[in-house]
C-alpha positions, 0 to 999 in steps of 0.5 A: 507456526508456519503460515501455510500456502493457502493462509497465504493466498488468503491474506493477499487479497486483504493486502490488496485492499490496503493498497487500494485504500492507501491508493485513494488515499494519496489521490484525494491529498494530492488533489487536496494540496494542488487547490492549497497555497505553497505555505499550506502544502505538506508534502510530508504527508504526500511522502508518507502515503507514498512510502505506506504505499510502497511497502504495501506493495512490497509485501504483496510481491513477497507474498507472492514469491512466497505463495509461489515458493510453496507449490 
């Protein structure tokens, strides 16, 4: 079953909330790692959060495009 335009528009705020949470997590993790020594830093964690953030942002853009297409 295909989602309606209304379904898509209702889902976008949930994705935006997820994006905001990832941004907060990225800021927090960056601050935590700033205080760590070089040996204790976990760049892979920052890369993972950044990749998740990029995926969410692309999904939001795709949802908006799909909603516009259905107008």
